C-alpha positions as CSV (number, residue, x, y, z in Angstrom):
1,M,-39.8,-20.2,-27.7
2,Q,-36.2,-20.1,-26.3
3,S,-34.8,-16.7,-25.6
4,V,-31.8,-15.6,-27.5
5,V,-28.6,-15.4,-25.4
6,S,-25.8,-13.2,-26.6
7,M,-22.3,-14.9,-26.4
8,T,-19.0,-14.7,-28.1
9,V,-18.2,-17.7,-30.2
10,S,-14.6,-18.9,-29.7
11,A,-12.7,-22.2,-29.5
12,E,-12.4,-21.8,-25.8
13,L,-16.1,-21.8,-25.5
14,F,-16.2,-25.3,-26.9
15,L,-13.1,-26.8,-25.4
16,P,-14.8,-28.0,-22.0
17,H,-17.5,-29.7,-24.0
18,I,-15.2,-32.2,-26.0
19,G,-16.8,-35.6,-25.7
20,T,-20.3,-34.3,-25.0
21,A,-23.5,-34.4,-27.0
22,F,-25.2,-31.7,-29.2
23,S,-28.7,-32.1,-30.5
24,V,-29.1,-31.2,-34.2
25,R,-32.2,-29.4,-35.4
26,W,-33.2,-28.2,-38.9
27,Q,-34.8,-25.0,-37.6
28,A,-34.3,-22.9,-34.4
29,D,-36.2,-24.1,-31.3
30,E,-37.7,-27.1,-33.3
31,A,-37.3,-30.7,-32.3
32,A,-35.6,-33.0,-34.8
33,D,-37.6,-36.0,-36.0
34,P,-35.9,-38.4,-35.9
35,P,-33.6,-37.0,-33.1
36,I,-30.1,-36.6,-34.3
37,T,-27.1,-36.3,-31.9
38,L,-23.5,-35.4,-32.6
39,R,-20.6,-35.7,-30.2
40,L,-18.0,-32.9,-30.2
41,D,-14.8,-34.8,-30.9
42,E,-12.1,-32.2,-31.5
43,V,-11.6,-28.4,-31.4
44,A,-8.7,-27.5,-33.7
45,I,-7.2,-24.0,-33.3
46,A,-5.2,-22.4,-36.2
47,R,-2.5,-19.9,-35.6
48,T,-2.9,-16.5,-37.3
49,A,-0.6,-13.5,-37.8
50,R,-3.3,-11.1,-36.4
51,A,-4.1,-11.1,-32.7
52,D,-7.7,-10.0,-33.5
53,H,-8.3,-12.9,-36.0
54,R,-9.6,-16.3,-34.6
55,V,-9.6,-19.3,-36.8
56,F,-10.7,-22.7,-35.5
57,S,-12.7,-25.8,-36.5
58,L,-15.1,-28.0,-34.5
59,F,-15.2,-31.7,-35.5
60,F,-18.3,-33.7,-34.5
61,V,-19.0,-37.4,-34.9
62,G,-22.4,-38.9,-35.5
63,D,-23.5,-42.5,-35.9
64,A,-23.9,-44.4,-39.1
65,A,-27.7,-44.5,-39.0
66,F,-28.1,-41.1,-40.6
67,M,-25.7,-38.8,-42.6
68,L,-26.3,-35.1,-42.6
69,Q,-25.9,-33.2,-45.8
70,Q,-23.7,-30.2,-46.0
71,G,-25.7,-27.1,-44.7
72,T,-26.7,-25.0,-41.8
73,Y,-28.2,-26.7,-38.7
74,F,-29.1,-25.5,-35.2
75,L,-27.0,-27.2,-32.5
76,R,-28.2,-27.3,-29.0
77,H,-26.1,-28.4,-26.0
78,A,-27.1,-28.7,-22.3
79,A,-24.7,-25.9,-21.3
80,L,-24.7,-23.6,-24.3
81,P,-27.4,-21.6,-26.1
82,E,-28.7,-23.0,-29.4
83,Q,-26.6,-21.8,-32.2
84,P,-26.6,-22.2,-36.1
85,M,-23.6,-23.9,-37.6
86,F,-22.6,-24.7,-41.1
87,L,-21.7,-28.5,-41.1
88,V,-19.8,-30.4,-43.7
89,P,-19.5,-34.1,-43.8
90,I,-15.8,-34.8,-44.2
91,A,-15.4,-38.6,-43.5
92,G,-17.5,-41.7,-43.2
93,A,-16.8,-45.1,-41.8
94,S,-18.8,-48.2,-40.8
95,D,-19.3,-46.7,-37.2
96,G,-20.4,-43.2,-38.3
97,Y,-19.8,-39.9,-40.0
98,R,-17.4,-37.0,-39.1
99,Y,-18.4,-33.4,-39.6
100,Q,-16.6,-30.1,-39.6
101,A,-17.7,-26.5,-38.7
102,C,-15.2,-23.9,-39.6
103,F,-14.9,-20.5,-37.9
104,N,-12.9,-17.5,-39.3
105,L,-13.7,-14.5,-37.1
106,A,-12.2,-11.1,-37.1
């Protein structure tokens, strides 16, 4: 079992990983069968009136072979600890699906 690593979630944490792969799992520390991989496509940061309020979205792209339903998944990256994210499918095309994870942190 993988140890839990404490980290502060922020847009800046994900910016260096645009274009890289995240493995999707249905439960923590479990291998997906079949394996599902999403690529981080975009990190969108929203401006807020409060300095202590962080709002951002992560946009992922997956292939057309499999569409994830809206829900919480565990995403694993080679350089980051595994973390749960609520993903919403927002667009589909012949080459794949686009997903969004929204963060609204105070």
